[in-house]
N, C-alpha and C positions, 0 to 999 in steps of 0.2 A: 889268156890260153885255154879259157874254158871250152871254147868251140872245139877244141882237140881231144876234149875229155874222152869221148867214145873210141877215138883212135888210140889214146893211151891206154884206155882198158883192154883194148884187142892186144896190144904190146905186151901189156901185163900177163893176159892170158896165155899168149902163144910162148912166153918166156919162162912162166912158172909152172903151167900144167898142159897147155897145149889144147887139143880140140876138147870141144863141150861135147860130153857124152849123151847129153839130154837135149841137143839143139834142135831134135826132130819133134820135140814137144812144142816148141814156139811155133814152127811152121803148122803144126795140126790144130793149136789153139787158134791161131789167128784165122785159119781157114774154116773153122767152126764158129767163128764170130765173137770169141772171147777177146775183153781188151788187152792191150799189150803191157801190162802192168806187173809182169813178173820180174822177179829180182833178176840183176845181171849174172851172168856165167862168174865172174869174180867173185861177188856175194855168195853165189851156189858154192862156191868152192869152199868159201870161209864157212859156210854150214856144214859141210860136209866134215872139215877138220874139227869143228866144235863137237860133232856128235863123236867123232875119232878120240878127241882129247878126254872126253868124259866116258869113254866105253860105253856109249848110251845103248840101254836096253829098251827104254821106253821115252819116246820124244811126243810132244804135243806139238801140233801146227794149228793155228787160227787162220783159215783163208787159204783154201786149197788152190783155187782158180785152176789151172791147167795141169797140176801135178808137179810143176817143174822145181819148186822149191823142195816139196816133199821128197821126190826122187834124190836129189842132193844129199838131203838128211839120211835117207833111207840107205844111200850108198856107203855112208859112215857107221851104220848100226854094228854093234857087236853081234856076233853070230847068235840068231834066235830073236833079235831085236824087232821092234815095230814102232812105226810112225801112226799116230792116230791124229788125223787130218780132219778139220771140220770145214764144211763148205756150205753155206745157205742156199746156192743155186743148183737147182738139179741138174741142169745141163752143164753147167761147168764140172759137177762132179762126175757125171757121165764122160765127159772127156778127159777128165784126169785119170779114170780107171782106165780108158783106152789106152792112154799114153802109158801109162805104168804097165800094164800088160805087154806093151810093145818092148820092153826093156825087162822083163821078167822081175820086176819089182812089186807087182800087184799083190804077192802073198806078204809083203812086208809092209804096205802101206794100206791102212782101215780108213777109207774116206766114209765120214759119217755126214750125211745129208740133214740140214736145218741150221737153225742159230745156234751158234756156240754156246750161248748163254743157257740155252735149252737142253744142250747134249752135256755140258760140263757136269751137271749133278750126278750123272751115271759114273763118270770118273771117279767122283768123291767116295760113290759106294763099290768101287770095283777094287778089291784087294791087291790086285796085280798092277793098278795103277796109282792109287791114292799112296802118297808118300815115296813114290819110285822114280817120277819123272825126272830124267836126267838133262834134258833141254826141252826148253819151250820158245817156240817163234811165233810171234804175234804179229801177224799181218794181214789184217782185214778192216773193217770199217773204223776209221780212228776215233770218232765219237765215243764207241764202247771200249777202247783200251782200258780206262779206269777198272771196269767192271771185269774186263778179261784178267788183268794182273790180280785183281782181288780174288778171284776163282781159283787162278792158276798156282799162286805162291804156294797154298797149302797144299798142293799135290806134289810139289816139287821135295826130293831128297836134299838133304844138307850136301853142298858141293855142287848142285844143280848149276845150270845157267839159263838165264831167261834174256831172250833178245826180242827187242820191239823195232819194227822197220819204220821208216819214214817219219822220222821226228823232227826234222828240220823244214822240210815242205816248200822248199825254195826260199824260205826265210820268214814264212808266214808265222812260224812259232814265237817271232818275235813281238808280233801284236797284241799285247795283253787285254786291249779292248775289244778283241774280235768277238763277233756274235756267231762265227762259223763254228758250227760243233765238232768238225773235224780238227780245227785249231785248238779249240777249248779242249776237246778230249786229249790232244797230244800234249798240251801244257801240264793238263792235270796228272796224266800218266807218268811225266817226268818228274813230277812234284812228288808224287807217291814213290816212285824208285828211291828218290832221295831220302824219304822220311820213314821208309818201311825198316821194321827192327831187324828183319832176318835178310835185309838185301844191301850189298855192297855196290853200287852203279856208278857209270859214267855214260856219257853220249859222245858220238863223233859225227862231225861232219862229213859227207862224202861228196865228191864231184865225179860224174863218170858218165856211162851210158845213160843212167837214169837221170841225169841232172844233177842239180844241186839239192842234196837231201841228206840224211842222215840216219843213224841208229843207236838206240840205247843198249847197254850190254849191263847185266847185273849177275853178280855171285851170290847164290842162295846159302844162307848160313844154316 
């Protein structure tokens, strides 16, 4: 039945929330040469709900791409809230900003260009961010996931949520002997989530438009 997973995603979307308000992002991003690796619409709606449930005022995102997931997160912000999104590729960031302008969310998403690990120290020094992050979404190079998590958790308030995407990787996560840095980074971040004294975590497999994958989900104490 997995070959019908995209069709099922479409059905779930149509029955639970209908049209994708940010579908044009995907068209523009594809035309601009960005890889088609953004989250699915049903997962985007999940991100929006996480922002709403936490009454998010500050959201951190690692990996902007074309701004699709940032838009979903921004659409769930509390009034006056903002998403800080890190993107290493200047072209991707430019496309993301254009996409966000098209739906009037550019004032709510701060796209910062450069490696996240180079940009995150500024968040630790910012009183409006440090200890105030409500939702963190990690969806960039998987080899760096442990470093991202290590830097982001101290920025989170108690009660915040951390989401790490693509933790199953079609089953590659099972390979404990892998020398693929994306696989080892994924296994390491899962272990960190389980051992971290401030986190209560789980991880779920998903099968859908994006194939066989999954995400980790943690509550910050």
